[in-house]
C-alpha positions as CSV (number, residue, x, y, z in Angstrom):
1,M,32.9,-105.5,303.0
2,S,32.3,-109.2,302.3
3,T,29.1,-110.3,300.5
4,K,29.2,-114.0,301.3
5,Q,26.1,-116.0,300.6
6,Y,25.0,-118.8,302.8
7,T,22.6,-121.6,302.4
8,T,20.6,-122.8,305.4
9,F,19.2,-126.3,305.7
10,N,17.0,-127.8,308.4
11,T,18.5,-131.2,308.9
12,G,15.9,-132.6,311.4
13,G,14.8,-135.5,309.2
14,T,12.5,-136.8,311.9
15,A,8.8,-136.1,312.6
16,R,7.9,-135.1,316.1
17,T,4.6,-134.2,317.7
18,N,4.2,-130.6,318.8
19,I,4.4,-131.6,322.5
20,A,7.6,-133.5,321.9
21,A,9.2,-130.4,320.3
22,V,8.1,-128.2,323.2
23,E,9.4,-130.7,325.7
24,A,12.8,-130.9,323.9
25,V,13.1,-127.1,324.0
26,Y,12.0,-126.8,327.6
27,Y,14.5,-129.6,328.6
28,L,17.3,-127.5,327.1
29,L,16.0,-124.3,328.8
30,D,15.9,-126.1,332.2
31,C,19.5,-127.3,331.6
32,L,20.9,-124.0,330.2
33,L,18.8,-121.3,332.0
34,P,17.5,-122.7,335.3
35,G,14.7,-120.6,336.7
36,N,16.4,-119.7,340.0
37,G,13.6,-121.0,342.2
38,A,10.8,-120.7,339.6
39,P,9.1,-124.0,338.5
40,P,10.9,-125.9,335.8
41,Y,9.8,-124.9,332.3
42,H,8.3,-128.3,331.7
43,D,5.9,-127.8,334.6
44,Q,4.6,-124.6,333.0
45,I,3.2,-126.3,329.9
46,A,-0.5,-125.6,329.7
47,F,-2.9,-127.4,327.3
48,V,-5.7,-125.5,325.6
49,E,-8.8,-126.6,323.8
50,D,-8.1,-127.5,320.2
51,R,-9.3,-125.1,317.6
52,P,-10.3,-126.1,314.0
53,S,-7.2,-124.4,312.6
54,H,-4.9,-125.6,315.4
55,G,-2.0,-127.6,313.8
56,R,-1.4,-131.0,315.3
57,R,1.7,-131.8,313.2
58,Y,4.3,-129.9,311.2
59,A,6.9,-131.6,309.0
60,V,10.1,-130.4,307.4
61,E,11.1,-131.5,303.9
62,I,14.8,-132.4,303.8
63,D,15.1,-133.6,300.2
64,S,17.1,-130.5,299.2
65,I,19.9,-131.2,301.6
66,T,19.9,-134.9,300.8
67,T,20.2,-134.1,297.1
68,E,22.8,-131.4,297.4
69,L,25.0,-133.2,299.8
70,D,24.4,-136.7,298.5
């Protein structure tokens, strides 16, 4: 049995708002898995009242891939 090791990198490199990330995922879902008569995924987004611990932004650090791959 092979015991290969893999390194995984997130190569996003761009900051997006939470809603932009959700809209991108829902756009892909609408394209790849249409709802067969159900409303589009995008139309099902519901906003809730913010909570003190509710994240408004998340960022990914890509320095490791930049350094390793030059």
